Every structure is written in structure tokens, then in C-alpha cells.
C-alpha positions as CSV (number, residue, x, y, z in Angstrom):
1,M,21.6,40.4,-5.5
2,T,20.2,37.7,-3.3
3,R,18.3,35.0,-5.2
4,P,14.8,34.2,-3.8
5,A,14.4,30.9,-2.0
6,S,12.9,28.1,-3.9
7,P,9.2,27.6,-3.1
8,P,8.6,24.7,-0.7
9,V,7.9,21.1,-1.6
10,V,4.5,20.0,-0.3
11,V,4.3,16.4,0.7
12,V,0.7,15.0,1.2
13,G,0.9,12.0,3.6
14,A,3.0,11.1,6.5
15,G,3.6,7.4,6.1
16,V,6.9,5.7,5.2
17,A,6.9,7.0,1.6
18,G,6.1,10.6,2.5
19,L,8.5,10.7,5.4
20,S,11.3,9.3,3.3
21,V,10.8,12.0,0.7
22,A,10.7,14.8,3.3
23,L,13.9,13.6,5.1
24,S,15.8,13.1,1.9
25,A,14.9,16.5,0.4
26,A,17.0,18.4,3.0
27,P,17.9,21.2,3.1
28,R,15.0,22.2,0.8
29,E,12.0,23.5,2.7
30,V,9.3,20.8,3.0
31,I,5.7,21.3,4.2
32,L,4.4,17.9,5.4
33,L,0.7,17.6,5.4
34,D,-0.5,14.9,7.8
35,P,-4.3,14.2,8.1
36,G,-3.6,12.8,11.6
37,E,-5.2,9.4,10.8
38,A,-3.2,6.2,10.8
39,G,-2.6,4.9,7.3
40,S,-1.3,1.5,6.0
41,S,2.4,2.1,6.9
42,R,1.8,1.8,10.6
43,L,-0.2,-1.4,10.1
44,A,2.4,-3.2,8.2
45,Q,3.2,-6.5,10.0
46,G,5.5,-7.8,7.2
47,G,9.0,-6.4,7.0
48,I,11.4,-5.2,4.4
49,A,12.7,-7.5,1.8
50,A,16.5,-7.4,1.1
51,A,18.9,-9.9,-0.2
52,L,21.3,-9.9,2.8
53,A,21.9,-13.6,3.5
54,A,24.9,-15.6,2.3
55,G,23.5,-17.6,-0.7
56,D,20.8,-15.1,-1.5
57,S,21.2,-12.5,-4.2
58,V,19.5,-9.5,-5.9
59,R,19.0,-11.8,-8.9
60,A,17.0,-14.3,-6.8
61,H,15.0,-11.4,-5.3
62,V,14.2,-10.0,-8.7
63,A,13.2,-13.5,-10.0
64,D,10.8,-13.9,-7.1
65,T,9.4,-10.4,-7.7
66,L,8.8,-11.1,-11.4
67,Q,7.3,-14.5,-10.7
68,A,4.8,-13.0,-8.2
69,G,4.0,-10.1,-10.5
70,A,3.2,-12.4,-13.4
71,F,6.0,-10.9,-15.4
72,H,4.0,-7.7,-15.8
73,N,6.7,-5.8,-13.9
74,D,9.2,-3.2,-15.2
75,E,12.2,-5.5,-14.9
76,A,14.8,-2.8,-15.1
77,L,13.1,-0.9,-12.2
78,A,12.9,-4.1,-10.2
79,W,16.7,-4.5,-10.5
80,S,17.3,-0.9,-9.4
81,V,14.9,-0.9,-6.4
82,L,15.8,-4.4,-5.1
83,G,19.5,-3.7,-5.7
84,A,19.1,-0.7,-3.4
85,A,17.4,-2.7,-0.6
86,P,20.6,-3.4,1.5
87,D,21.3,0.4,1.5
88,A,17.7,1.1,2.4
89,V,18.0,-1.1,5.5
90,A,21.2,0.5,6.5
91,W,19.7,4.0,6.1
92,L,16.7,3.0,8.3
93,Q,19.1,1.8,11.0
94,I,20.8,5.3,10.8
95,M,17.4,6.8,11.2
96,G,16.9,4.9,14.4
97,V,15.0,1.7,13.4
98,A,16.2,-1.2,15.6
99,F,15.7,-4.3,13.4
100,D,15.3,-7.7,15.1
101,R,18.6,-9.6,15.5
102,D,19.9,-13.0,16.4
103,D,23.3,-14.4,17.0
104,R,24.2,-14.1,13.3
105,G,23.2,-10.5,12.9
106,L,19.9,-9.3,11.4
107,Q,17.2,-11.8,11.8
108,L,15.8,-12.8,8.4
109,G,12.4,-14.2,7.9
110,R,10.6,-15.8,4.9
111,E,7.2,-14.9,3.5
112,G,4.9,-15.9,0.7
113,G,6.5,-16.0,-2.8
114,H,10.1,-15.7,-1.5
115,G,12.5,-18.5,-2.2
116,A,14.9,-17.4,0.6
117,H,14.9,-15.9,4.1
118,R,15.3,-12.2,3.3
119,I,12.8,-10.3,5.4
120,V,14.0,-8.0,8.2
121,H,11.5,-7.1,10.9
122,A,11.4,-4.7,13.8
123,G,9.5,-5.6,17.0
124,G,8.4,-8.9,15.4
125,D,5.2,-8.1,13.5
126,R,5.3,-4.4,14.3
127,T,7.7,-3.3,11.6
128,G,5.5,-0.6,10.1
129,E,4.8,0.9,13.5
130,R,8.5,1.0,14.4
131,V,9.7,2.4,11.1
132,V,7.1,5.2,11.1
133,A,7.9,6.1,14.7
134,A,11.6,6.4,13.9
135,L,11.1,8.5,10.7
136,Q,8.5,10.7,12.4
137,G,10.9,11.4,15.2
138,R,13.6,12.5,12.7
139,A,11.1,14.6,10.7
140,V,9.8,16.4,13.8
141,R,13.4,17.4,14.7
142,A,14.4,18.3,11.2
143,G,14.8,22.1,10.7
144,H,13.7,22.0,7.0
145,V,10.4,20.2,7.7
146,E,7.2,22.1,8.7
147,W,4.7,19.5,10.0
148,R,1.0,20.4,9.7
149,T,-1.4,17.8,11.2
150,G,-5.1,17.5,11.0
151,V,-5.5,19.0,7.5
152,Q,-7.2,17.4,4.5
153,V,-6.1,18.2,1.0
154,D,-9.2,18.7,-1.1
155,G,-7.8,20.3,-4.2
156,L,-4.7,20.9,-6.4
157,L,-3.7,24.3,-7.8
158,L,-2.9,24.4,-11.5
159,R,-1.3,27.0,-13.8
160,G,-2.2,25.6,-17.1
161,R,-1.1,21.9,-16.7
162,N,1.5,22.8,-14.1
163,V,0.7,21.9,-10.6
164,A,1.4,24.9,-8.4
165,G,0.2,23.9,-4.9
166,V,-2.7,22.5,-2.9
167,Q,-5.9,23.5,-1.3
168,V,-6.3,22.3,2.2
169,R,-9.1,22.3,4.8
170,S,-8.3,22.4,8.5
171,A,-10.2,20.6,11.3
172,D,-12.2,23.8,11.9
173,G,-13.3,24.0,8.3
174,R,-10.9,26.8,7.3
175,V,-9.8,26.6,3.7
176,E,-6.2,27.6,2.7
177,T,-4.1,27.5,-0.4
178,I,-0.5,26.6,-0.3
179,E,1.7,27.4,-3.3
180,A,4.5,24.9,-3.9
181,G,7.5,24.3,-6.2
182,A,6.5,20.7,-6.3
183,V,3.6,18.6,-4.8
184,V,4.2,15.0,-3.8
185,L,1.2,12.7,-3.3
186,A,2.0,10.0,-0.7
187,T,-1.6,9.2,0.2
188,G,-1.7,5.4,0.1
189,G,-4.1,3.0,-1.6
190,L,-7.8,2.4,-1.9
191,G,-8.5,-0.8,0.0
192,A,-11.2,0.9,2.1
193,L,-13.4,1.1,-1.0
194,F,-13.9,-2.7,-0.6
195,Q,-16.3,-4.3,1.8
196,R,-13.5,-6.5,3.2
197,T,-10.2,-4.8,3.7
198,T,-7.1,-4.7,5.9
199,N,-6.8,-1.0,5.4
200,T,-8.1,1.9,7.6
201,G,-11.2,3.7,6.5
202,T,-9.2,6.7,5.2
203,T,-7.3,4.6,2.7
204,S,-9.9,5.1,0.1
205,G,-8.1,6.5,-3.0
206,S,-8.3,10.3,-2.3
207,G,-4.8,10.9,-3.8
208,L,-5.7,8.9,-6.9
209,A,-8.9,10.9,-7.2
210,L,-7.1,14.2,-6.9
211,A,-4.6,13.2,-9.6
212,M,-7.4,12.0,-11.9
213,A,-9.4,15.2,-11.5
214,A,-6.3,17.2,-12.5
215,G,-5.8,15.0,-15.6
216,A,-2.8,12.9,-14.5
217,R,-2.3,9.6,-16.3
218,T,-3.1,6.4,-14.4
219,R,-1.9,2.8,-15.0
220,D,-2.9,-0.8,-14.2
221,L,-5.9,0.2,-12.0
222,E,-7.4,-3.3,-12.2
223,F,-4.6,-4.9,-10.2
224,V,-5.8,-5.0,-6.5
225,Q,-4.1,-7.4,-4.2
226,F,-6.2,-9.4,-1.7
227,H,-4.4,-10.6,1.4
228,P,-5.4,-14.2,2.0
229,T,-5.3,-14.1,5.8
230,A,-7.3,-11.3,7.4
231,F,-9.0,-12.2,10.7
232,D,-12.6,-13.4,9.9
233,G,-15.6,-12.8,12.1
234,V,-14.9,-9.1,12.9
235,G,-18.1,-7.0,12.4
236,D,-20.0,-7.7,9.2
237,G,-17.4,-6.7,6.6
238,D,-18.9,-3.3,6.0
239,G,-15.6,-1.6,5.2
240,A,-14.3,-1.6,8.8
241,R,-10.7,-2.8,8.9
242,L,-10.1,-6.5,9.3
243,P,-7.0,-7.3,11.4
244,L,-4.2,-8.8,9.4
245,I,-2.7,-12.2,10.3
246,T,0.7,-11.8,8.8
247,E,1.9,-14.4,6.4
248,A,5.2,-14.4,8.2
249,L,3.3,-16.7,10.6
250,R,3.2,-19.2,7.8
251,G,6.8,-18.6,7.1
252,A,7.4,-19.7,10.7
253,G,5.5,-23.0,10.0
254,A,1.8,-22.2,10.5
255,R,-0.5,-24.1,8.1
256,L,-3.6,-23.1,6.1
257,I,-6.4,-25.6,6.7
258,D,-10.1,-26.0,5.6
259,H,-13.1,-26.8,7.7
260,R,-12.1,-30.5,7.8
261,S,-8.6,-29.7,9.0
262,R,-7.1,-30.7,5.6
263,S,-4.2,-28.8,4.1
264,L,-5.7,-26.0,2.0
265,M,-2.7,-25.5,-0.4
266,R,-1.4,-29.0,-0.9
267,G,-1.5,-29.8,-4.7
268,H,-2.3,-26.2,-5.6
269,H,1.1,-24.6,-5.8
270,P,4.7,-25.8,-5.4
271,L,5.3,-23.3,-2.6
272,G,2.3,-24.6,-0.7
273,D,1.3,-22.3,2.2
274,L,3.9,-19.8,1.0
275,A,2.5,-19.4,-2.5
276,P,2.1,-15.8,-3.8
277,R,-0.8,-13.9,-2.4
278,D,-3.0,-13.9,-5.4
279,V,-2.9,-17.7,-5.6
280,V,-3.6,-18.2,-1.9
281,S,-6.4,-15.6,-1.9
282,R,-8.3,-17.3,-4.7
283,R,-7.9,-20.6,-2.9
284,V,-9.3,-19.1,0.3
285,W,-12.2,-17.6,-1.7
286,D,-13.1,-20.9,-3.2
287,A,-12.7,-23.0,0.0
288,R,-14.9,-20.6,2.0
289,R,-17.9,-21.5,-0.2
290,D,-17.8,-24.9,1.6
291,G,-17.0,-23.7,5.1
292,P,-14.6,-21.7,7.3
293,V,-10.9,-21.5,6.5
294,W,-8.2,-21.2,9.1
295,V,-4.5,-20.5,9.9
296,D,-3.3,-23.2,12.3
297,A,-0.4,-22.1,14.5
298,T,-1.0,-24.7,17.2
299,G,2.0,-26.8,16.0
300,L,4.6,-24.0,16.2
301,R,7.4,-24.4,18.7
302,S,7.1,-22.6,22.1
303,G,8.1,-18.9,22.1
304,W,6.7,-18.1,18.7
305,E,4.5,-15.4,20.2
306,R,7.6,-13.2,20.8
307,A,7.9,-12.7,17.0
308,F,4.1,-12.1,16.5
309,P,2.7,-10.1,19.4
310,T,0.2,-8.3,17.2
311,V,-1.3,-11.7,16.0
312,V,-1.6,-12.9,19.6
313,E,-3.2,-9.7,20.8
314,T,-5.6,-9.7,17.8
315,C,-6.7,-13.3,18.5
316,R,-7.1,-12.9,22.2
317,A,-9.1,-9.7,21.9
318,R,-11.6,-11.7,19.7
319,G,-11.9,-14.8,21.9
320,V,-9.4,-17.0,20.0
321,D,-6.5,-18.7,21.8
322,P,-4.0,-19.1,18.9
323,Y,-1.9,-21.7,21.0
324,T,-4.8,-24.2,21.1
325,Q,-7.2,-23.0,18.4
326,P,-6.9,-22.3,14.6
327,I,-7.4,-18.7,13.6
328,P,-10.4,-18.0,11.3
329,I,-9.4,-16.1,8.1
330,T,-10.8,-14.5,5.0
331,A,-9.3,-12.8,1.9
332,A,-9.5,-8.9,2.1
333,A,-8.4,-6.0,-0.1
334,H,-4.9,-5.1,0.9
335,F,-2.7,-3.3,-1.6
336,H,-3.2,-1.5,-5.0
337,M,-0.6,-2.3,-7.6
338,G,-2.1,0.2,-9.9
339,G,-2.3,4.0,-9.4
340,I,-0.9,7.2,-10.7
341,A,1.6,6.5,-13.5
342,T,5.1,7.6,-12.5
343,D,8.7,7.2,-13.6
344,P,11.3,5.9,-11.2
345,L,11.7,9.4,-9.7
346,G,8.0,9.7,-9.0
347,R,7.3,12.2,-11.8
348,T,3.7,12.1,-13.1
349,S,2.4,13.2,-16.5
350,L,1.7,16.7,-14.9
351,P,4.6,19.0,-14.4
352,N,5.5,19.6,-10.7
353,L,3.2,16.7,-9.6
354,H,5.0,13.8,-8.1
355,A,3.8,10.6,-6.3
356,V,5.4,7.9,-4.3
357,G,4.3,4.7,-2.4
358,E,1.1,2.8,-2.9
359,V,-0.7,5.6,-4.7
360,T,1.6,5.2,-7.6
361,C,2.2,2.6,-10.3
362,N,5.8,2.6,-11.5
363,G,5.8,-1.0,-12.7
364,L,7.8,-2.5,-9.8
365,H,5.1,-4.9,-8.5
366,G,3.6,-5.9,-11.8
367,A,0.2,-7.7,-11.6
368,N,0.7,-8.8,-8.0
369,R,3.1,-7.5,-5.3
370,L,5.6,-9.8,-3.6
371,A,5.4,-9.7,0.2
372,S,7.5,-7.1,2.0
373,N,8.4,-5.2,-1.2
374,S,6.0,-2.3,-0.4
375,L,7.8,-0.8,2.6
376,L,11.0,-1.3,0.6
377,E,9.6,0.6,-2.4
378,A,8.4,3.4,-0.1
379,V,11.9,3.9,1.4
380,V,13.9,3.5,-1.8
381,C,11.7,5.5,-4.2
382,G,11.0,8.0,-1.4
383,R,14.7,8.6,-1.0
384,W,15.2,8.9,-4.8
385,L,12.4,11.4,-5.1
386,G,13.6,13.5,-2.1
387,A,17.1,13.7,-3.6
388,H,15.7,14.7,-7.0
389,L,13.6,17.5,-5.5
390,R,16.5,18.7,-3.4
391,L,18.5,19.4,-6.6
392,A,15.6,20.1,-9.1
393,P,15.3,23.8,-10.2
394,S,12.0,25.4,-9.2
395,R,10.4,28.5,-10.8
396,T,8.0,30.9,-9.3
397,S,5.2,32.5,-11.2
398,R,2.8,35.4,-10.7
399,D,0.3,33.9,-13.1
400,A,-3.2,33.1,-11.7
401,F,-3.9,29.6,-10.7
402,R,-7.1,27.6,-10.7
403,A,-8.2,25.0,-8.1
404,V,-9.2,21.5,-9.2
405,A,-11.2,20.2,-6.3
406,L,-11.6,16.7,-5.0
407,G,-15.4,17.3,-4.6
408,D,-17.9,15.9,-2.2
409,G,-17.6,12.4,-0.8
410,L,-20.5,9.9,-0.8
411,E,-22.9,9.8,2.1
412,A,-22.6,6.8,4.5
413,G,-25.3,4.7,3.0
414,A,-24.1,5.1,-0.6
415,L,-20.5,4.4,0.4
416,A,-21.5,1.2,2.1
417,A,-23.3,0.1,-1.0
418,L,-20.3,1.0,-3.1
419,R,-18.1,-1.2,-0.9
420,R,-20.4,-4.1,-1.3
421,R,-20.6,-3.7,-5.0
422,L,-16.9,-3.3,-5.5
423,W,-16.2,-6.4,-3.4
424,D,-18.8,-8.5,-5.3
425,A,-17.7,-7.4,-8.8
426,A,-14.0,-6.7,-8.4
427,G,-13.0,-9.0,-5.5
428,P,-10.5,-11.9,-5.9
429,V,-12.7,-13.6,-8.6
430,R,-14.3,-11.5,-11.4
431,T,-16.7,-12.0,-14.3
432,R,-17.6,-9.8,-17.3
433,A,-21.3,-9.7,-16.3
434,A,-20.6,-8.5,-12.7
435,L,-18.0,-6.0,-13.9
436,S,-20.3,-4.6,-16.6
437,A,-23.2,-4.1,-14.2
438,A,-21.0,-2.5,-11.6
439,V,-19.5,-0.1,-14.2
440,R,-23.0,1.1,-15.0
441,E,-23.9,1.6,-11.4
442,M,-20.7,3.5,-10.5
443,K,-21.1,5.7,-13.6
444,A,-24.5,6.7,-12.4
445,M,-23.1,7.4,-8.9
446,A,-20.1,9.4,-10.1
447,A,-21.6,12.8,-9.7
448,S,-22.5,12.0,-6.1
449,G,-19.0,11.5,-4.7
450,W,-15.3,11.1,-5.7
451,Q,-15.2,7.5,-4.3
452,A,-17.6,6.4,-7.1
453,R,-15.3,7.9,-9.7
454,V,-12.3,6.0,-8.4
455,A,-14.4,2.8,-8.2
456,H,-15.6,3.3,-11.7
457,A,-12.0,3.7,-13.0
458,V,-11.0,0.4,-11.3
459,L,-14.0,-1.5,-12.6
460,Q,-13.6,-0.1,-16.1
461,A,-9.9,-1.2,-16.2
462,A,-10.9,-4.6,-15.0
463,L,-13.6,-4.9,-17.6
464,L,-11.2,-4.0,-20.3
465,R,-8.7,-6.7,-19.4
466,P,-10.5,-9.9,-20.5
467,A,-7.7,-12.3,-19.6
468,S,-6.6,-13.2,-16.1
469,L,-3.2,-11.9,-15.0
470,G,-1.8,-11.9,-11.5
471,A,-4.3,-10.5,-8.9
472,H,-6.8,-9.8,-11.7
473,W,-8.6,-13.1,-12.1
474,R,-11.4,-13.5,-14.6
475,A,-13.4,-16.6,-13.9
476,D,-14.9,-16.3,-17.4
477,A,-11.5,-15.9,-19.2
């Protein structure tokens, strides 16, 4: 008697994390659901952190990660993930990623919070774009992956507490249910819920909202990382993506300066311009009350533009010559350390529901993520989860399922108001009074759209943590 084939794995999201899962689950059938809109993976200008240099070590990488994360990290997981970094870089090369090289081999850069040169890049500051392109090329050719683009997941199917599939809506409005042996959420973060963000407009917490609606446990939602150097002066900060000015530029020698051309970070942290992001973001926030803040790359040696083509294009498109003028910057929501609570294999509190990448919280990043650990996490944890699903037994059932829907989103005006409120109350500097008022407002809006429910959860978590920790900074602590 022939055994029936295992039901497919449904992966929601086609960034680095989702693609790593899909490729590593072979030969198990995978349905990859791609909304067709660029997420954060493609925008990543930083690289992938790995202790590859002579004199560097996993121990040193772990120490920097724990220091940046305010020791709120899962140290055992940090050792496991960071220890797997060299193998992750090797796997990406097999997948077709051409990392930048010099006469000593892989070119290693340094970014904020790192005590050593350990960042590999591809195409200079186009690492995310190059990695996604390579993995997508592999997935398109993989016989076990069915790629569906232009679909939105607006519900999870449940049999009791067991997740049994997804409900999707195509571009023409057609609704379809897809049963699955396992569902993987790889939907990214929630930066687009803030008025100032480096994320695209679709990175607004939809995966987190789905998991919350189904009853999955969440963790550390208050910890939102603000990147200190987003290009300032683009639009009016209404939620439109602000271009990132990678901190690798500071690793190459660029300086942070205030409106009087004085060093911004001198005397504020031993690492100066390469201090962890939470420290630099608060300093930028404070200094901007007195005037503009800048990244000054005018003193870099000639040829620096070859490593930072995106920065040069961003500046020139906005009337700034980075060779002769400092670059105006602001802090902006960038990465969510909190998310759906998972174990190292991406398992959530709901059977058959898994999550990977920024939508999760597994404890790796603690209260503040170390630069260039996010793409690393996406690859390492994505590969672990894919291998687990490849071998995990899967059962089919004829029992009826129910759909837990995401629900309606906010209309444009209400969403703009939410972004302003979340930025004011839960930005780089927070107070009890502002958080309390915003919690009440979001609770009142919760029935109007799922974005308000996500914002309420973030604000409530921030209110319940009275002491400052990492990226969560309470001015009244």
C-alpha cells in the first residue's frame, strides 16, 4: 500500500528567511506565498556577521551580541547561531552569492557595536539585494517549490489549536484556502507602523497580527530598534520609507556631527561613532532638538563610493553631494527584536505554526540587535527550520477547520494618525504619560483595523516595562 504524500509546507514571505526555509526543506513540497512587494531583506545594506578573521572568534562575536542586547539575550542560542555563521556564509556562496573579496579573501567590514572586522558584503552596500536574488533564483528552479506571487494571506486555518493552513486572497479578490502540514510565517517586522521608518509600507506587522489573532504567544514586543542614520528631509515622515545610510559608512571612517560640525558621539560611548544603535539613536534624537545632525563622509579616501553605491545614489537623487557635503540624518524605526515567541527551530506555542526571521522573537538579539546579525539569523534559523520540517512527521485530518481572519486594515487617515502616535509615544525616547495615553487611543481604535491591535500590543508591553533596557528607553525611569 502506498502511503499518502505529506501535506505541503506553506511559507508566507519570500525574503531571506522564507527562502532559506523553502530551499532547506527539500524534497518536501513547499508552497511559497510571495505578496510581490519588496520587504526588508532586499533593502539590507549591512552584511552578514561571521567570525572569519584571524584573531576574531565566536566568543568575541557572542560578547558583542550580548553587550548590544543589554544581556537580555538567550546566550545559549547566541552561541549556536553565531557559531553557525561561517557555515551560513559558505552555504550562501554555494547558492550563488558572490561576496566582495580583496587580496586576502573575503573582504571583512566593521559596523556599530562590533569589536572586530567581521562583516561580509555583496555588491558593497547591496548585500540584501544580492542574497535575495541568488536564493530566489535557486527557489524558482527547485522542483519541490511552488511559487505563488501576488497573494495576500488574510487568515489562518485552525483545527482546535492546531494550525492547518492559510486563507489567501489573490490580486483579483478571489479567496482560497490552502491546507498545510505546517505553516511558516516569514513576514518581517512592523517598522511601517511608525511615522519615520527605513522599512517599506508593507512591513507593518501582518504576520504578528495573524499569530496574535490565532492565540500564539508573543515576547518582548516593546523592543523596537531605531536606526540612527536614515536620510532626513525625504517627504514629511508620514510612514514613507526613509532611505538608509548604512553604518558601514561609519565603519569606513565617516563621522557623526552636529549642526556646529562637532563630533556627536565623543564622550558618549567608548566606541564613539560605532556605538550600538540604541545609544547612537538616542544621541541623534537629543541632538536634533538643537539643529540638524549629519554623517560626514567628506574625509574618506578616494574610491569609497565603490563600496557604497546605494548611499551615493540616495544622496545624489536628493540633491546632496556626499563627496563635498555632509549627509542629513534622522533616527527611524528599523527592526523589531520582539515578535512571535519561538524556540530555536521556529516552533510557536501553536502546533504546526512556525515563524522565522524578524517576525519572531527567539532571544538571539535581546533588547537591541547587533548590526548585521539579522540576515545571519534569517539564514541560520531558516536552514534549521527547513531541515526540521523536511524530517518532521505530518498528519492529515478530515476534521472541519475554522478560519481566523486578519480582519480589515485601517483606512489611510487613521493609519497616518496611528503612525504619528506610535512615533511620538514609542519612539527612541518614551515616557509613562505618553505611553498611557497612546494605549488608550489604540484600544479605542482596535476594532477598526488590525494595525491598531498590533500597535496596542507594542505600547502595552512598553508601558509594562518601567525601567530602560536596550532599545526601550524610558526617560522617566
